PLY file of the C-alpha trace (Angstrom):
ply
format ascii 1.0
element vertex 382
property float x
property float y
property float z
element edge 381
property int vertex1
property int vertex2
end_header
23.20 -31.92 19.07
25.50 -29.27 17.56
24.97 -27.06 14.52
27.46 -29.17 12.56
25.08 -32.13 12.91
22.50 -30.25 10.83
24.88 -29.68 7.92
25.36 -31.74 4.77
28.37 -34.02 4.48
30.49 -31.43 2.64
29.65 -28.84 5.33
28.65 -26.33 2.65
24.89 -26.50 3.15
22.09 -27.80 5.33
20.75 -31.34 5.56
17.19 -30.36 4.59
15.78 -33.80 5.34
17.06 -33.69 8.90
15.80 -30.13 9.34
12.29 -31.14 8.25
12.27 -33.99 10.77
13.44 -31.88 13.71
11.74 -28.52 13.20
8.53 -26.94 11.93
8.30 -25.09 8.61
8.92 -21.63 10.06
12.13 -22.65 11.83
13.33 -24.65 8.82
12.90 -21.64 6.55
14.70 -19.37 9.03
17.64 -21.78 9.10
17.75 -22.05 5.30
17.81 -18.25 5.06
21.12 -18.14 6.92
23.68 -16.93 4.35
26.02 -19.54 2.87
29.44 -19.78 4.46
32.89 -20.70 3.25
35.21 -23.40 4.56
37.32 -22.11 7.42
35.08 -19.12 8.08
35.13 -18.07 11.73
31.98 -17.42 13.74
31.16 -13.79 14.40
28.37 -11.70 15.87
25.97 -10.08 13.39
23.79 -7.04 14.13
20.67 -7.64 12.03
19.60 -3.99 11.94
22.42 -2.86 9.61
23.46 -4.09 6.17
27.08 -4.41 7.23
26.20 -6.52 10.27
28.10 -4.08 12.51
26.49 -2.49 15.58
26.35 1.31 15.40
25.06 3.88 17.86
22.70 5.23 15.20
21.09 1.84 14.50
20.77 1.06 18.22
19.06 4.40 18.93
16.75 3.86 15.98
15.80 0.39 17.24
15.13 1.66 20.76
12.97 4.51 19.49
10.94 2.18 17.27
10.14 -0.14 20.18
7.86 2.48 21.66
5.99 3.21 18.43
2.84 1.20 17.78
1.28 0.57 14.38
-1.08 3.53 14.75
1.81 5.91 15.46
3.78 4.46 12.57
0.91 5.13 10.16
0.57 8.64 11.51
4.26 9.42 10.96
4.11 7.86 7.50
1.25 10.20 6.62
3.13 13.15 8.07
6.28 12.58 5.99
4.24 12.23 2.79
2.48 15.58 3.19
3.06 17.95 0.24
4.43 20.73 2.44
7.79 22.36 3.04
10.39 20.03 4.54
11.11 22.46 7.36
7.46 22.37 8.40
7.43 18.54 8.33
10.37 18.49 10.72
8.69 21.04 12.97
5.46 19.01 13.13
7.44 15.86 13.87
9.20 17.62 16.77
5.84 18.64 18.22
4.40 15.12 17.94
7.55 13.57 19.44
7.55 16.10 22.30
10.99 17.36 21.32
10.28 21.08 21.26
12.21 22.99 23.97
9.14 24.44 25.64
9.49 25.53 29.24
7.46 22.55 30.42
9.90 20.21 28.63
13.01 22.00 29.86
11.79 21.88 33.45
12.66 18.18 33.52
16.32 19.24 33.53
15.95 22.37 35.63
13.29 22.03 38.36
13.75 25.68 39.31
12.92 26.99 35.84
10.00 29.41 35.52
7.58 27.44 33.28
4.99 30.17 32.72
4.22 31.13 29.12
6.49 33.85 27.76
3.63 35.30 25.71
0.70 35.38 28.14
2.08 34.35 31.57
-0.04 31.18 31.63
1.21 28.91 34.46
2.64 26.26 32.09
4.11 26.69 28.61
3.43 23.35 26.92
3.29 22.59 23.23
-0.52 22.42 23.25
-0.72 25.75 25.04
1.85 27.43 22.82
0.26 26.41 19.54
-3.42 26.20 20.50
-4.48 27.68 23.83
-2.34 30.82 24.09
-4.26 34.03 23.23
-1.73 34.75 20.48
-2.27 31.30 18.95
-6.05 31.72 19.23
-5.86 35.04 17.39
-3.69 33.58 14.64
-6.03 30.62 14.10
-9.14 32.76 14.12
-7.56 35.27 11.74
-6.43 32.56 9.32
-8.31 31.60 6.16
-10.09 28.85 8.16
-11.31 31.23 10.92
-11.08 28.45 13.51
-12.17 29.01 17.10
-9.69 26.97 19.13
-11.78 27.23 22.30
-14.36 24.96 20.60
-11.86 22.13 20.16
-10.34 20.37 23.15
-6.89 18.80 22.65
-5.62 15.93 24.78
-2.02 15.76 23.53
0.39 17.02 20.91
-0.53 14.24 18.44
-4.11 15.56 18.35
-2.69 19.02 17.86
-0.82 17.87 14.74
-3.98 16.27 13.37
-5.68 19.65 13.69
-2.73 21.42 12.08
-2.66 18.99 9.16
-6.42 18.86 8.60
-8.32 21.74 10.22
-11.95 20.73 10.96
-14.27 22.57 8.61
-17.19 22.30 11.03
-15.38 24.72 13.35
-15.01 27.46 10.74
-16.46 30.76 11.93
-17.53 33.89 10.05
-14.66 36.08 8.84
-13.37 38.71 11.16
-10.52 41.24 10.95
-7.70 40.14 13.29
-6.10 42.60 15.64
-2.53 41.49 15.11
-2.12 42.39 11.44
1.67 42.41 11.54
1.94 38.87 12.86
-0.65 37.61 10.41
1.24 39.09 7.46
4.27 37.07 8.51
2.10 33.96 8.84
0.69 34.49 5.35
4.21 34.82 3.93
5.17 31.52 5.54
1.99 29.82 4.33
2.69 31.00 0.78
6.16 29.49 1.03
4.66 26.14 2.02
1.95 26.44 -0.64
4.61 26.92 -3.30
6.25 23.69 -2.19
3.08 21.82 -3.23
3.56 22.62 -6.92
6.18 20.59 -8.81
9.39 22.30 -9.72
9.54 23.81 -13.18
12.91 22.16 -13.66
12.97 18.38 -13.65
16.33 16.87 -14.52
16.06 14.12 -17.08
17.50 10.81 -15.97
18.52 8.44 -18.73
17.38 4.94 -17.82
18.20 1.95 -19.99
14.79 0.86 -21.30
15.82 -2.09 -23.48
18.33 -4.89 -23.41
21.60 -3.74 -25.01
23.55 -6.14 -27.21
27.18 -6.77 -26.27
29.97 -6.05 -28.75
31.04 -8.88 -31.10
32.83 -11.82 -29.45
31.31 -10.96 -26.05
28.59 -12.94 -24.28
26.18 -11.25 -21.89
24.83 -13.24 -18.93
21.56 -11.86 -17.54
20.50 -13.11 -14.11
17.43 -12.69 -11.94
15.53 -14.30 -9.07
11.89 -14.93 -8.17
11.12 -15.41 -4.48
8.51 -17.88 -3.22
7.11 -18.77 0.20
9.58 -21.56 0.98
12.27 -21.22 -1.70
13.35 -19.11 -4.64
14.00 -19.62 -8.33
17.08 -18.17 -10.04
17.70 -17.95 -13.78
20.71 -17.37 -16.02
20.34 -16.46 -19.70
23.39 -16.00 -21.95
23.15 -14.27 -25.34
25.76 -13.34 -27.95
26.21 -10.07 -29.82
23.46 -11.07 -32.28
20.97 -11.45 -29.44
20.83 -15.25 -29.90
20.25 -17.36 -26.79
23.39 -19.37 -26.04
22.00 -21.00 -22.93
19.04 -20.61 -20.56
19.02 -22.26 -17.15
17.04 -22.08 -13.94
17.34 -23.76 -10.57
15.84 -23.70 -7.10
17.68 -22.21 -4.11
16.80 -22.54 -0.44
16.30 -18.91 0.53
13.35 -16.54 0.62
15.42 -13.38 0.95
15.48 -11.51 -2.40
18.98 -10.07 -2.03
20.48 -13.47 -1.24
18.69 -15.03 -4.21
20.03 -12.31 -6.54
23.58 -12.94 -5.28
23.14 -16.70 -5.78
22.06 -16.08 -9.39
25.13 -13.96 -10.11
27.47 -16.51 -8.54
25.85 -19.31 -10.53
26.39 -17.36 -13.77
29.99 -16.81 -12.68
30.55 -20.57 -12.28
28.86 -21.34 -15.61
31.01 -18.84 -17.50
34.15 -20.27 -15.93
33.15 -23.85 -16.79
32.45 -22.83 -20.40
35.86 -21.19 -20.67
34.32 -17.87 -21.78
36.88 -15.08 -21.67
34.82 -12.07 -22.81
31.75 -11.84 -20.58
29.37 -9.20 -19.22
27.24 -10.15 -16.21
24.05 -8.12 -15.97
21.55 -8.02 -13.09
18.74 -5.75 -11.92
20.00 -5.96 -8.32
21.73 -2.62 -7.88
23.01 -3.56 -4.42
24.87 -6.60 -5.76
26.29 -4.82 -8.81
27.39 -1.77 -6.83
29.24 -3.94 -4.36
30.87 -6.02 -7.11
32.09 -2.91 -8.89
33.61 -1.56 -5.67
35.80 -4.42 -4.53
36.62 -2.87 -1.16
32.99 -2.17 -0.24
31.56 -5.65 0.37
29.49 -4.41 3.28
26.22 -6.31 3.13
26.68 -9.27 5.47
23.97 -11.41 3.86
25.72 -11.54 0.48
29.34 -10.90 1.45
30.53 -14.50 1.07
28.76 -15.12 -2.25
30.08 -11.93 -3.82
33.55 -12.56 -2.44
33.55 -15.96 -4.18
32.30 -14.27 -7.36
35.26 -11.88 -7.30
37.76 -14.66 -6.62
36.63 -16.41 -9.81
36.45 -13.19 -11.83
39.96 -12.13 -10.87
41.33 -14.81 -13.22
39.39 -13.30 -16.14
40.41 -9.68 -16.77
37.83 -9.20 -19.57
34.85 -10.04 -17.35
32.72 -7.18 -16.07
29.42 -6.48 -14.28
26.69 -3.99 -15.11
23.30 -3.05 -13.72
20.10 -2.97 -15.79
16.56 -2.00 -14.72
13.92 -4.71 -14.57
12.45 -3.65 -17.93
15.81 -4.40 -19.58
16.24 -7.68 -17.74
12.93 -9.26 -18.74
14.33 -12.48 -20.24
15.93 -13.67 -16.98
13.02 -12.33 -14.96
10.33 -14.23 -16.90
12.33 -17.47 -16.86
12.87 -17.30 -13.10
9.22 -16.46 -12.44
7.89 -19.17 -14.78
10.11 -21.82 -13.14
8.92 -20.84 -9.69
5.24 -20.84 -10.66
5.45 -24.20 -12.46
7.95 -25.84 -10.06
10.14 -26.76 -13.01
13.88 -26.09 -13.17
16.58 -27.06 -15.62
17.89 -26.29 -19.11
15.62 -24.60 -21.67
15.79 -24.70 -25.46
14.50 -21.53 -27.08
12.14 -23.37 -29.47
10.51 -25.22 -26.54
10.80 -22.52 -23.90
7.93 -20.91 -21.92
5.88 -18.39 -23.95
6.69 -15.47 -21.64
10.41 -16.18 -21.99
10.24 -16.53 -25.79
8.25 -13.31 -26.09
10.82 -11.42 -24.01
13.67 -12.72 -26.21
11.85 -11.69 -29.38
11.03 -8.29 -27.92
14.71 -7.66 -27.20
15.74 -8.82 -30.69
13.55 -6.32 -32.55
15.51 -3.37 -31.20
18.43 -2.07 -33.18
21.62 -3.47 -31.57
23.62 -0.97 -29.56
26.92 -2.64 -28.90
28.51 -2.11 -25.53
31.69 -3.51 -24.09
32.73 -4.02 -20.50
32.01 -1.20 -18.08
0 1
1 2
2 3
3 4
4 5
5 6
6 7
7 8
8 9
9 10
10 11
11 12
12 13
13 14
14 15
15 16
16 17
17 18
18 19
19 20
20 21
21 22
22 23
23 24
24 25
25 26
26 27
27 28
28 29
29 30
30 31
31 32
32 33
33 34
34 35
35 36
36 37
37 38
38 39
39 40
40 41
41 42
42 43
43 44
44 45
45 46
46 47
47 48
48 49
49 50
50 51
51 52
52 53
53 54
54 55
55 56
56 57
57 58
58 59
59 60
60 61
61 62
62 63
63 64
64 65
65 66
66 67
67 68
68 69
69 70
70 71
71 72
72 73
73 74
74 75
75 76
76 77
77 78
78 79
79 80
80 81
81 82
82 83
83 84
84 85
85 86
86 87
87 88
88 89
89 90
90 91
91 92
92 93
93 94
94 95
95 96
96 97
97 98
98 99
99 100
100 101
101 102
102 103
103 104
104 105
105 106
106 107
107 108
108 109
109 110
110 111
111 112
112 113
113 114
114 115
115 116
116 117
117 118
118 119
119 120
120 121
121 122
122 123
123 124
124 125
125 126
126 127
127 128
128 129
129 130
130 131
131 132
132 133
133 134
134 135
135 136
136 137
137 138
138 139
139 140
140 141
141 142
142 143
143 144
144 145
145 146
146 147
147 148
148 149
149 150
150 151
151 152
152 153
153 154
154 155
155 156
156 157
157 158
158 159
159 160
160 161
161 162
162 163
163 164
164 165
165 166
166 167
167 168
168 169
169 170
170 171
171 172
172 173
173 174
174 175
175 176
176 177
177 178
178 179
179 180
180 181
181 182
182 183
183 184
184 185
185 186
186 187
187 188
188 189
189 190
190 191
191 192
192 193
193 194
194 195
195 196
196 197
197 198
198 199
199 200
200 201
201 202
202 203
203 204
204 205
205 206
206 207
207 208
208 209
209 210
210 211
211 212
212 213
213 214
214 215
215 216
216 217
217 218
218 219
219 220
220 221
221 222
222 223
223 224
224 225
225 226
226 227
227 228
228 229
229 230
230 231
231 232
232 233
233 234
234 235
235 236
236 237
237 238
238 239
239 240
240 241
241 242
242 243
243 244
244 245
245 246
246 247
247 248
248 249
249 250
250 251
251 252
252 253
253 254
254 255
255 256
256 257
257 258
258 259
259 260
260 261
261 262
262 263
263 264
264 265
265 266
266 267
267 268
268 269
269 270
270 271
271 272
272 273
273 274
274 275
275 276
276 277
277 278
278 279
279 280
280 281
281 282
282 283
283 284
284 285
285 286
286 287
287 288
288 289
289 290
290 291
291 292
292 293
293 294
294 295
295 296
296 297
297 298
298 299
299 300
300 301
301 302
302 303
303 304
304 305
305 306
306 307
307 308
308 309
309 310
310 311
311 312
312 313
313 314
314 315
315 316
316 317
317 318
318 319
319 320
320 321
321 322
322 323
323 324
324 325
325 326
326 327
327 328
328 329
329 330
330 331
331 332
332 333
333 334
334 335
335 336
336 337
337 338
338 339
339 340
340 341
341 342
342 343
343 344
344 345
345 346
346 347
347 348
348 349
349 350
350 351
351 352
352 353
353 354
354 355
355 356
356 357
357 358
358 359
359 360
360 361
361 362
362 363
363 364
364 365
365 366
366 367
367 368
368 369
369 370
370 371
371 372
372 373
373 374
374 375
375 376
376 377
377 378
378 379
379 380
380 381
């Protein structure tokens, strides 16, 4: 059996009935999540670890490095990057944990003849644990810090344990205060600690970002198509809602699509709205979605990089090219509530089709009314 035997008669989709007979639910869903293709499209290799589908050295190195990180390590690194400390210190702690510091013990792997004794105390091996915890200088700095920690009372097994101590010094090891002997070094340490302490407080200057908080009416004669998707366990629901410059619902539709990947569902919703507008003969149209990835790629014709939605957006542009007054714009979820509630209601109730405003779901009607109470701010194509 070949792949073509699993396709529908028009070769534009899958024969779902045959898939259900031959495979289990997990495999069927994986097959249905394969992006739609176009007639005459040639087969090509896809690298799943990048949006463009192209293999890069960076993505390959990232994948290799992640293979050796277990869930515990992943949680540890996640906690490390979220610490409210200076970014330079985060990077330094990460280097220690990842054993990337150029200590003499690490460099000896490349130069067996290298003298690996500690440069500060002549200890036989200069490792990261020794340098930051066991060296007499490190002991003095820790004991002279505000925590007054005695490092000889805490045994470290590796650099990860060292970072845990650095991030959260154990209070049970605090000793009575004592004047350190290396005042000059400690003053420098205190300066650095103050720098990191200042990074904890929010900046006094916070640039204001204007975010569209409500649905904006189109200018007279234009129709705005809002689209959205709701993703389920085995399929998704997409919705298209068209309104005129008065905010009146011209049409409201929903349908089921065989994908559980949010980005693909969003692209399907936009393409569906594109087809509907073309069939209606609408010449002045604004398509609006809360999928910034889709809208950004549609507004930059030469940057269709995401392999999962490339074909759907390419078809969208082919149709739109015949309509010079059509345009696309992004809106946050709060300004796209009408399409969002219709898609979600259809998915939850397993009901798809055409909706009349007077008989529409309560959540959808409420969202339409909420948008209509705002003073219209007319916008044209962007």
